N, C-alpha and C positions, 0 to 999 in steps of 0.2 A: 439720193434718198431711195432709189429703187422702187418707185411707185408701181411699176409694171408687175411686180411680183404679187400684188394683191388683186383679188377679184373684186371689181366694183359692185356696189349694190345701189339700188335706187329706192327711195321712199317718196311716195307721192301724197300730197294732201291739197285740199281745195281751200282757198282763202276764205270761203264762206264759213268754214268751221271756226275761224278766228274772229268772227263778227263780235261776239259778246266780250272777248278779251280786249279787243280794240276799243270798243265802246267804254268798257270799264276803265282802261288806262287813260282815255281822253277825259272822262268825267273826273277821275282822280286828279289829273293835272289841273283842271279848272278849279277844283276845290282847293288845291294847294296855292293857287294864284287868283283869289277871288276878285282882286282889284284891277286886274289887267284888262285892257281894252280888247274888244272883239276885232279881229283883223280879217283880211281876205284869206289868210292862211287857215284861220279857224273854219271859215265857210268851206274852203277846199277840203279840209280834213273831214268835216261832217258829211260832205257830199261823197267822199271816198268811202266812208263807213257805210253810208246808205247803199252805195253801189256794190258793196261786198256781197250782198244777197244774190246779186245777179252775176257775180264774177266766177267764171269756171276755169280760170287760169290754173294749170297744174304746175306745181313747184317740185323740182327733182333734186334730191340730195344724194351726192356721190361721195363715197369714202375711198380714199387712196386710189383714185383713178387718174389718168393723165390729165394735165391741165397746162395752160400757157402761163408762165410766170407773170407776163404783163397783165393778165386778167386779175391776178391777186393784187398787183400794184394799183389797179383801177379801184379795187375795194378799199385797200388800206391807206393809200396816199392821201385821199381827201379827208380821211378820218384822223390820221396821225402825222401828216406832213412828212418831213424828212427826219423825224425823230429816230427811226429805226433803219437798219440796213436790211431790207426785205430779202435779198438773196441769202444773207447769213441766216436769217430766221427760217427761211424755207429749208436750208440745208440742216438746220438743227432739228427740224421736226421729222418724226417718223409716222405721224398720222395727220392726214389732211382731209377735211370735209369741205366740199364746195357745193353751193346751192345755185341752181340755174332756173331761170324762166326762159324756155326755148333755148336760144344760144347765148343768152346773157348771164354771166355770173353775177349774182346779186349779194352773196354773202360767203364768208369763208372762216374756217378755224384752222389754226396750226397748233399741233399738240405733240407731246413726247412722253414716253414712259419714264418715270422717276420713282425713287423710293421716298416714301413719307412715313415717318414713325416706323421704320424698318418693314414697311409693307409696300406692295406694288401700288402705284398711283399713276393717274394721268394728269399731266400738267398742261394747262391751256396757255400756250405761249402768246397767241394773238387771236382776237375774235373781232369780227367786224361785219356789219350789214350796211350796204349802200344807203345813204341818207334818204334817197327817194323811196326806199322800201322799209324804212324803220317804222315801228309802231303798228304793224299789221300782223304781228305774231310770228314773223320769220325767225327772229332770234330765239324766241321761246321754244319753237318747234325744233330748231336745229340743236339747241342745248339738250332738249329732251331725248333726241335721237342719240346724241353722244353719251348721255347718261345710261341709256339702255344698252348701248354697245359696251360701255366700260364695265357694267355689271356682268355681261356675258363673258367678258374677257378676264373675269376673276380679279379685278382690281378692287381695292378697299376704299380708295379715295379719289376724288378729283379736286385739284386745287389750282389757284390762279392768283395773280396780283392785279389790283385795280386802283386807280387814283382815289384818294379819300374824297375828293370833290366831285367825283363822277357819280352823282346820286342816281341818275337814270340806270346806269349799269348795275349799281349795287342793289337797287330795287328788283331788277330782273333776276340777278343771282339769288337773292333772298327768296324770291317767289318760287324758285325751283329747289329750295332747301339748303342753299349755301349759308354758312355762318362766317362772321368775321373772326377768324382764328387768331390773328395777331395784327398789331400795328407796326409798320415798317417805316421808320423815319428815313427821309432822303433816299428812298428806293429809286426814284426817277431823277436823281440829281444830275446824272450825265446827259439827260435829254430835256429837262425842264427846270428853269430857275424859279418858277412861280408856284408850281404844284408838285413838289418832289415826293411827298409822302404817299404811302400806299397802305391798303389793307391786304393781307393775305387771307383769301376766302377759301373755305374748305367745305366740301360735301362728303359726308361719310356714307358709304354705300352698304356696309355690313355692320 
């Protein structure tokens, strides 16, 4: 992939900035499931939200810098299991964004340039945030960074595929302006017998 040919850049943000987004997402989830019981996990999440005001952890986002492949597997394997050949996907990508807190990689995106509607576009091959860091704005901020980069790179579109049943991911993409461009039946048939259908989601930049 030749990652060393790119100069890495770092974007820093404080989790405190995501307090209101985290609270809003949590409240929305409770409204969608009004009959569910309060659990210890709910209490933990609420305490985590409260603590965000005092959290000064700096999150660093690196683009096309060196990374250890096993770190990517630590992100993707718990999320997707053995559904994908991660070395193959890494080799397919020509853009990689990795998110770190100190020395721990907590999120990553693999992407590649493709044509869409005869225009330059960025295709997001795989996107994941460690479960223990989901819901605090990491994914939203990372995608926003990618969108801003893609605009500067003179691409007209960003697109991706996601399972039709992955409501959480769809809500995130729609929040950032993606639209359901098409329904793709049996898109995941080679890796899933139960949820093979996908939406192709598209963000128009120009």
